[in-house]
C-alpha positions in Angstrom: 13.2 -5.2 2.2 10.4 -4.6 -0.5 11.8 -4.3 -4.0 9.5 -2.3 -6.6 9.4 -4.1 -9.9 7.6 -3.3 -13.2 5.6 -5.9 -15.1 7.4 -7.3 -18.0 5.2 -6.6 -21.1 5.4 -9.3 -23.9 5.2 -8.3 -27.4 1.5 -8.6 -27.9 -1.5 -6.7 -29.4 -3.0 -3.5 -27.5 -5.6 -3.8 -24.9 -8.7 -5.3 -26.6 -11.5 -3.5 -24.8 -11.9 0.2 -23.8 -13.4 -0.6 -20.2 -10.4 -2.8 -19.7 -7.9 -0.2 -20.7 -9.6 2.3 -18.6 -9.4 0.1 -15.4 -5.6 -0.6 -16.2 -4.8 2.9 -16.7 -6.3 3.8 -13.4 -4.6 1.0 -11.7 -7.8 -0.5 -10.7 -6.6 -4.2 -11.2 -9.7 -5.4 -9.4 -12.0 -4.1 -12.1 -9.6 -5.0 -14.8 -9.6 -8.6 -13.5 -13.4 -8.8 -13.6 -13.5 -7.4 -17.1 -10.9 -9.9 -18.5 -12.8 -12.8 -17.0 -15.9 -11.6 -18.7 -14.1 -11.4 -22.0 -12.6 -14.7 -21.6 -15.9 -16.5 -20.8 -18.0 -14.7 -23.4 -19.3 -16.5 -26.3 -16.8 -16.4 -29.2 -14.1 -15.3 -26.9 -11.2 -13.8 -28.7 -9.0 -16.5 -30.4 -5.3 -17.0 -30.9 -3.0 -14.1 -30.1 -5.8 -12.0 -28.9 -6.9 -14.6 -26.4 -3.3 -15.2 -25.2 -3.0 -11.5 -24.6 -6.1 -11.5 -22.6 -4.7 -14.4 -20.5 -1.4 -12.4 -19.9 -3.5 -9.2 -18.8 -5.3 -11.6 -16.4 -1.8 -12.8 -15.0 -0.7 -9.2 -14.6 -3.9 -8.3 -12.6 -3.6 -11.3 -10.5 0.2 -10.3 -9.9 -0.7 -6.6 -8.8 -3.5 -8.1 -6.5 -1.1 -10.3 -4.8 -2.5 -13.7 -5.8 1.0 -15.1 -6.7 0.0 -18.8 -7.1 -2.9 -18.0 -9.4 -0.7 -15.7 -11.5 2.2 -18.2 -11.7 -0.4 -21.0 -12.9 -1.8 -18.7 -15.5 1.6 -17.9 -16.8 2.5 -21.5 -16.8 -0.3 -22.2 -18.9 1.0 -19.9 -21.6 4.6 -21.2 -21.7 3.7 -24.3 -23.8 2.0 -22.3 -26.5 5.0 -19.8 -27.1 8.1 -20.5 -29.2 10.7 -22.4 -27.3 13.4 -19.9 -27.9 11.7 -16.5 -28.3 11.8 -13.4 -26.3 8.2 -13.8 -25.3 9.0 -17.2 -23.5 11.9 -15.4 -21.9 9.6 -12.7 -20.6 7.2 -15.2 -19.2 9.9 -17.2 -17.6 11.2 -14.0 -15.8 7.7 -13.4 -14.5 7.5 -16.9 -13.2 10.9 -16.4 -11.6 9.8 -13.4 -9.9 6.6 -15.1 -8.7 8.6 -18.1 -7.1 10.8 -15.4 -5.3 7.8 -13.7 -4.0 6.7 -17.1 -2.6 9.8 -17.9 -1.0 11.0 -20.4 -3.5 14.2 -18.8 -4.1 16.2 -21.8 -5.5 13.6 -22.3 -8.1 13.4 -18.5 -9.0 17.2 -18.4 -9.5 17.1 -21.4 -11.8 14.1 -19.9 -13.7 15.7 -16.6 -14.2 18.8 -18.4 -15.5 16.8 -20.2 -18.0 15.2 -16.9 -19.2 18.5 -15.3 -19.5 19.9 -18.0 -21.9 16.8 -17.1 -24.2 17.1 -13.2 -23.9 19.9 -11.3 -22.2 18.0 -8.0 -22.1 18.4 -5.4 -19.5 14.7 -6.0 -18.2 15.5 -9.6 -17.5 18.7 -8.8 -15.9 17.1 -6.4 -13.6 14.7 -9.1 -12.5 17.9 -11.3 -11.8 19.1 -8.4 -9.6 15.8 -8.1 -7.7 15.6 -11.8 -7.1 19.3 -11.9 -5.7 18.6 -8.9 -3.5 15.5 -10.6 -2.2 17.5 -13.6 -1.1 20.1 -11.3 0.2 22.6 -12.9 -2.1 24.5 -9.7 -2.8 27.5 -11.3 -4.5 25.0 -13.0 -6.9 23.6 -9.6 -7.9 26.9 -8.1 -8.8 27.6 -9.9 -12.1 24.3 -8.7 -13.4 24.7 -5.4 -12.4 28.1 -5.1 -14.1 26.4 -6.1 -17.3 23.6 -3.6 -16.8 26.0 -0.8 -16.2 28.2 -1.6 -19.0 25.3 -1.4 -21.3 23.5 1.7 -19.7 25.9 3.3 -17.2 23.5 6.2 -16.4 20.4 4.0 -15.9 18.9 5.2 -12.4 17.2 1.9 -11.5 20.5 -0.1 -12.1 22.6 2.5 -10.1 19.9 2.4 -7.4 20.2 -1.4 -7.1 23.9 -1.1 -7.1 23.6 1.3 -4.1 21.5 -1.3 -2.3 24.2 -3.9 -2.6 26.7 -1.4 -1.4 24.4 -0.7 1.6 23.8 -4.1 2.6 27.7 -4.9 2.4 28.3 -1.9 4.9 29.7 0.4 2.2 27.6 3.2 3.6 29.4 6.5 2.3 29.8 4.8 -1.1 26.1 3.8 -1.5 24.7 7.4 -0.8 25.4 8.8 -4.5 23.8 5.5 -5.9 20.9 5.5 -3.6 20.1 9.0 -4.6 19.3 7.8 -8.1 16.1 5.9 -6.9 14.5 9.3 -6.0 14.3 10.1 -9.7 11.8 7.2 -10.3 8.2 7.4 -9.0 8.0 3.7 -8.5 11.0 3.5 -6.5 10.9 7.0 -4.6 9.4 5.9 -1.4 11.6 2.9 -1.0 14.6 4.7 -2.1 14.1 7.7 0.3 14.1 5.2 3.3 17.0 3.2 2.0 19.0 6.6 1.5 18.2 7.9 5.0 19.4 4.7 6.5 22.7 5.0 4.5 23.1 8.7 5.6 22.6 7.8 9.2 25.0 5.0 9.2 27.6 7.1 7.3 27.4 9.7 10.1 24.9 12.2 8.5 22.0 12.0 10.9 20.7 15.4 10.0 20.5 14.8 6.3 18.9 11.3 7.0 16.5 12.9 9.3 15.1 15.3 6.6 14.4 12.5 4.2 12.6 10.4 7.1 10.5 13.4 8.0 9.4 13.8 4.3 8.5 10.0 4.3 6.6 10.3 7.4 4.7 13.5 6.5 3.5 11.9 3.5 2.6 8.4 5.2 2.6 8.6 9.1 2.2 5.0 9.9 5.8 4.0 8.6 7.1 2.1 11.5 10.7 1.7 10.3 11.0 5.3 9.4 9.5 6.5 12.6 12.2 4.3 14.4 15.1 5.6 12.3 14.0 9.2 12.8 14.1 8.6 16.5 17.6 7.2 16.3 18.7 10.2 14.1 17.6 12.7 16.8 19.4 11.0 19.6 22.6 10.8 17.3 22.2 14.8 16.7 22.1 15.3 20.5 20.8 18.2 22.5 18.0 18.5 25.0 15.3 19.3 22.2 16.6 16.4 20.0 16.2 14.0 23.0 12.8 15.3 23.7 11.7 15.0 20.1 13.3 11.4 20.0 11.2 10.3 23.0 8.0 11.5 21.3 8.7 9.7 18.2 9.8 6.6 20.1 6.4 6.7 21.9 4.6 7.1 18.7 6.7 4.2 17.2 5.5 1.9 19.9 1.9 2.7 19.5 2.2 1.9 15.8 4.0 -1.4 16.8 1.3 -2.2 19.3 -1.4 -1.5 16.6 0.3 -3.5 13.7 0.2 -7.2 13.3 3.7 -8.3 14.9 3.7 -11.7 13.0 3.4 -10.2 9.4 0.9 -12.8 8.9 -0.2 -11.1 5.7 3.1 -12.1 4.1 2.8 -15.5 5.0 -0.9 -15.7 3.6 0.4 -14.3 0.3 3.2 -16.8 0.0 0.7 -19.5 0.9 -1.5 -18.5 -2.0 -4.2 -17.1 0.3 -4.3 -13.6 -1.2 -7.8 -12.6 -0.2 -7.0 -13.5 3.4 -3.9 -11.5 3.1 -5.6 -8.3 2.0 -8.1 -8.6 4.8 -5.3 -9.1 7.4 -3.8 -5.9 5.8 -7.2 -4.3 6.0 -7.7 -5.0 9.7 -4.2 -3.6 10.5 -4.9 -0.4 8.5 -8.3 0.1 10.5 -6.4 -0.5 13.9 -4.2 2.4 12.7 -7.0 4.5 11.9 -6.4 4.5 8.1 -9.8 3.8 7.0 -8.9 4.5 3.3 -6.2 1.9 3.2 -8.6 -0.6 5.1 -11.4 0.0 2.4 -8.8 -0.5 -0.5 -7.6 -3.5 0.9 -11.1 -4.9 1.4 -11.8 -4.1 -2.2 -8.7 -6.1 -3.3 -9.8 -9.1 -1.3 -13.3 -8.9 -2.9 -11.9 -8.7 -6.3 -10.2 -11.9 -5.8 -13.1 -13.7 -4.0 -16.2 -11.8 -5.1 -18.8 -14.0 -3.5 -16.6 -15.0 -0.3 -18.5 -15.3 2.9 -15.2 -14.3 4.6 -15.0 -11.1 2.8 -18.6 -10.1 3.1 -18.3 -10.8 6.7 -15.3 -8.6 7.2 -16.9 -5.7 5.3 -20.1 -6.1 7.3 -18.3 -5.9 10.5 -16.2 -2.9 9.3 -19.4 -0.8 8.4 -21.1 -2.0 11.6 -18.4 -0.5 13.8 -18.7 2.9 11.8 -22.4 3.1 12.2 -23.5 2.6 8.7 -25.9 -0.2 9.4 -27.7 -0.5 6.1 -24.3 -0.9 4.3 -23.5 -3.5 7.0 -26.7 -5.4 6.5 -26.1 -5.2 2.7 -23.0 -7.7 3.1 -24.7 -9.7 5.7 -27.7 -10.5 3.5 -25.9 -12.9 1.2 -24.5 -15.1 3.8 -26.4 -18.4 4.7 -27.0 -18.1 7.4 -26.4 -14.6 8.5 -24.2 -14.8 11.8 -26.6 -14.5 14.7 -24.1 -12.6 16.6 -23.9 -9.7 14.1 -27.7 -9.6 13.5 -28.0 -9.0 17.3 -25.4 -6.3 17.2 -27.3 -4.6 14.3 -30.5 -4.7 16.2 -28.7 -3.4 19.4 -27.0 -0.5 17.3 -30.4 0.5 15.8 -32.0 0.4 19.1 -29.3 2.5 20.8 -29.8 5.1 18.0 -33.5 5.2 18.7 -33.0 5.8 22.2 -30.8 9.0 21.8 -32.3 12.4 22.8 -34.0 13.9 20.0 -32.1 16.7 18.1 -29.8 17.3 15.1 -27.2 14.6 16.7 -29.7 11.9 16.6 -31.1 12.9 13.2 -27.6 13.0 11.7 -26.6 9.6 13.0 -29.9 8.0 11.7 -29.3 9.3 8.3 -25.9 7.8 8.4 -27.3 4.6 9.6 -29.7 4.4 6.7 -27.3 5.4 3.7 -25.1 3.4 1.8 -21.3 3.9 1.2 -21.8 5.5 -2.2 -23.8 8.3 -0.8 -22.3 8.7 2.6 -20.3 12.0 2.2 -23.0 14.4 3.3 -24.5 12.2 6.1 -20.7 11.8 7.4 -20.3 15.6 7.4 -23.5 16.1 9.3 -22.8 13.4 11.8 -19.1 14.8 12.3 -20.6 18.4 12.9 -23.1 17.1 15.4 -20.8 14.9 17.5 -17.7 16.8 17.7 -18.5 18.4 20.9 -20.6 15.8 22.5 -18.7 12.6 21.6 -15.0 13.1 20.4 -14.2 9.6 20.2 -17.1 8.8 17.9 -16.4 12.1 15.9 -12.7 11.0 15.3 -14.0 7.8 13.9 -16.3 9.7 11.7 -13.5 12.1 10.6 -11.3 9.3 9.5 -14.1 7.7 7.5 -15.0 11.0 5.9 -11.3 11.2 4.7 -11.8 8.0 3.3 -14.7 9.1 1.3 -13.2 12.6 0.5 -9.4 12.7 1.0 -9.6 16.6 0.7 -12.3 16.9 3.2 -11.4 20.2 5.1 -13.9 19.5 8.1 -12.1 16.0 8.7 -8.6 17.3 8.5 -9.4 20.3 10.6 -11.1 18.2 13.4 -8.2 15.8 13.3 -5.6 18.5 13.4 -7.4 19.6 16.7 -7.0 16.2 18.2 -3.5 15.8 17.6 -1.8 18.2 20.0 -0.3 15.7 22.2 3.5 15.7 21.5 3.6 12.0 20.7 1.2 12.7 17.8 3.4 15.1 16.3 3.8 13.0 13.2 0.1 12.6 12.3 -0.1 16.4 13.2 2.6 17.1 10.5 0.5 14.8 8.0 -2.9 16.4 8.5 -1.2 19.9 8.4 0.4 19.0 5.1 -2.8 17.8 3.6 -4.8 20.7 4.8 -2.4 23.2 3.6 -2.6 21.7 0.1 -6.4 21.9 0.3 -6.1 25.5 1.4 -3.0 26.9 -0.7 -3.7 30.4 0.2 -3.8 29.9 4.0 -0.3 31.4 4.9 -1.0 30.6 8.7 -1.1 26.8 7.9 2.0 27.1 5.9 3.9 28.7 8.7 2.8 26.2 11.2 3.8 23.2 8.9 7.2 24.9 8.5 7.6 25.5 12.3 6.6 22.0 13.0 9.0 20.5 10.4 11.8 22.6 12.0 11.0 21.4 15.4 11.2 17.8 14.1 14.4 18.3 12.3 15.9 19.5 15.7 16.8 22.8 14.3 
């Protein structure tokens, strides 16, 4: 279970730099971290409260990027400099408690949040205490905090949602449904809440309602294994020949996702061990295997922001672009390595030689332009390469279409190509996803809208 938590902001000055403020507002914590480090290391760096605020912002960036040990160390460096009985110290302790929980140190997390609550019995800190109890699956420990929160704010959606989670885990399925619905009101909780609500509905004997929520989740994110499995179960429980057939399609797709993903959840172990950059690279590999190149590139960037000069990160990125045919971009990441891996240098030369041996024509020209460009200017070469390989090499074209979507999420060329290659019944979830994206890119296309509605009805078993 993943609990979405907000960062507890201490009372402190505003963001001291426009570039930093822009990065934080955009959720680019990798850029924000680099900017904070520059500000902290610059001559005459901000003294006193201003410097403390920068250090706290650094901790927040590390938290968002998943480097929990470094974040904890940064926060603990602030604890000695704040008032021993103030709200600021309580907020810092609450963040440390959460970090301990994320690193599987649940006993220390419980003790630390108890210290924080002695200093400041605020709703925000109570919610951290609830999230820690739920993470450890100690549902009874969460109840006293929930009672206090509900007494103070009986209509708070987050608190009511947490109560629903406790009810769900205790087997009170029918009673949890109303509470879990409140999580849909909060953007930060919506994805998680939709799945938990679907589980509660299915277990309460309402598989049709549950299935509708699961299909919404899968249409937005087609690689959600748990949602795919639960949807398959819902169709079986609804019953009927069409439903059983649909369940088999979803189960086949679920198995394909399972085989592509890392079965050991290695990334979580790496995060808990303080190896955040390695964890993001493990996640990048999993997203690449699933065909989600956008996710792969995002996770590579997170790893690079934590270890900007890491040979491990450069090597990973070089291999990714080499597999995609962007040879110049791959070479860019190989050059800083001392010495560059001979195996990859040979592969680069082999790929370049293979391109040179292709028959002359638009296809060869397009692939050569792609090989010579960098990622920043790759959209047009990708479009040309996709156009010239879609008939002659569908496998390579699929790879290019996914990469084009990573560069331009609204690319109609890429979406239409991928839609044509998801006609197998077991690929009904990716087809639903691409149809939804394409219909949003072409809002006036009624044919797309009708096909999307028909496919959704088919999945719902109606």
